[in-house]
N, C-alpha and C positions, 0 to 999 in steps of 0.2 A: 317718349311715347308716340307710337305711330298713329297717325290720323287716317282711318280707313277711307275717308272722302279723297284723300290725296294719293292713295295707292293706286297704280294702274290696274285695271281690271281686265278681263278677257276681251271686252270690246275696245280697249285702248291700244292693245297689242296689234302691230301691223301683221297681216297674213304672210307667213313665210312659205306657205304651200304653193308650189308652181307645178301644175300637172304636166307630166311627161308621157310620151308614147311608150307603151310597154313593148320591149324588143326581146326580152329573154325568153327562152323556150318554156313550153308547158311540160312539166316533168310528171310522168304517170308511172306509179308503181303497179307492177303486174305480178300476178301469181298464177301457178298452173291451174287451169280449169276455171279461171275467173270468167264470169259472164262478160260478153262483149259490151254490155251497157256501159261499163266503166270506160273502155276504149272509145265508144261512140261519144260520150260526154266530153272526154278529154280532147278528142279530135274536133268536135264542134267548137270548143273553146279556142284551141290552136288556130283553127280556120278563121274564127271571128276576129282574133287578135293579129292574124297574119303573121304567125310565128311557127316554128318547128315544134312538133310533138316528139318528146324524147321519152321512149318507154324503157323502163328499168326493171329488171328481175333481180331480186336479191337472194342469193343462196344462203340460207341460215345455217346450213350444215358446215360451212366454212368461215375462216376468220382471216384478216389481213395480218401479215407478219413482215417486219423489215429484216431483210437479209443483211449479212455483214457488209456486202458491197453497196448497200443503200437501196437495192431494188425492193419494192413491195410485191409480195406474193400471197396468193390465196391458198391457205393451207386447211385440210379437213379437220374438223373438231376431234373426230374419232377416226384416226387412219385405219384402224381395223374394223371399223363399222361397216354397214352396208353402203356400197357405192351407188349412189343415185344417179351417176353419170350426168354431171351438171351440163355437159355439152349437149347431150341429147335433149334434156329438159328445156334448155335455152333454145335449141333449134326448133323444138316443137312450138314453143310460145311465139318465137319469131315468125314461124310459118303461118300460125293462126292470125297474128297481127297483120301479116302480108296480105292474106286472103280478105281481111276486113278493111284494110286501109289503102292498098294499092288501087290505083284508078280514081281515087277520091280528089286528087289534086292537093292533098295535104302532105307537106314535108315531114317525114318522120324518120326516126332512128331507133335502134335497139341496143341495150348495153346490159351485160350481166355483171352484177356486183357481188361482193361477199360480206358476210357479217350480220350485225343486228340491223333489220330493215330501216328503222327511223334514222339511225346514225348514217347508214350508207346512203340513203336518199337525201339526207341533210347535206352530207359532203358533196354529192353530185350536184345538188341544187346551188350550193355555194360556188362550186368550181365552174359552173355553167351559166351563172347568174339567172337561174330559172325565175320566171315571173310568178308562177304558182305550182304547187304540187297536188297532184290529183290521185287519190286512192279510193278504193271501194270499201264498203262495210263488209264484215264477214257473213258468211251464210249462217243461217239459224242452225242450231243443233247443240247437243251436249258437248261434242268435241270442241266447237268453236267456243262456247262458254268456258270450258275448261282452259283452253289455250289463252283466252283473254285474261282470265284470272292469273295464269302463270306468268305471261309475258306482257300482258297489257295491250292496249290498242296502239297500232302504229300511228294512226291519226292523232290520238292524244299526245303520244311522245313527240311527233313532229311539231305540234303547236307549242309545246314547251321547250324545245331545244333549238329553234331557228326562228328567223323573223319573217319568212315569207307566208303568204296566205296558203291555207290548205283547204281544198275542195274535197269533201267526202260524198261520194256518189252512193246513194242508198241502193241496196239490192233487194229484190223481192224476198219476202220471208219465207216462200215456199219453193219446193223443188220445181214447180211448174215454170218458174223463170228460165230455167235452162232449155225448155222446149220452145220458148218464145224469144230466143235471143235475137232473131232476125227483125223483130219488131221494135 
């Protein structure tokens, strides 16, 4: 029979935690038309931690497939569907981020990924040893609610599929937010 008085409790265990400096990049998920508030918060965090800000756009209209020669290639989900021209979407997002971040002293980069957003961001976070993943909330509206019901929240999926902290930047509930992006 165990004597509770003789079992070591939480106070008797030595502390194994040793704080270490965060060195991994801040990984930010971006989507077309996303308010700059998300980039601003992620940039402030990267600046405060003195780490790189890695911005990632995930093309949900494509998926990753391994070729017979071992190469990994992004292929369209519907090859006969409407071509959204991933290169021009990525270029527009990168240009917008360049306008917002260049000249701030923040080291940043941009990468385009393919597939399901939470999985793609999780893989990139693992591969780069990201310190935190930053995402924005969805804009309000029927379309956003329907999309969340069908595919779920990227933030929720991230918190359940990997071990890094996820910072969710709330966006204004009204369209007025787009007019005040500079503030």
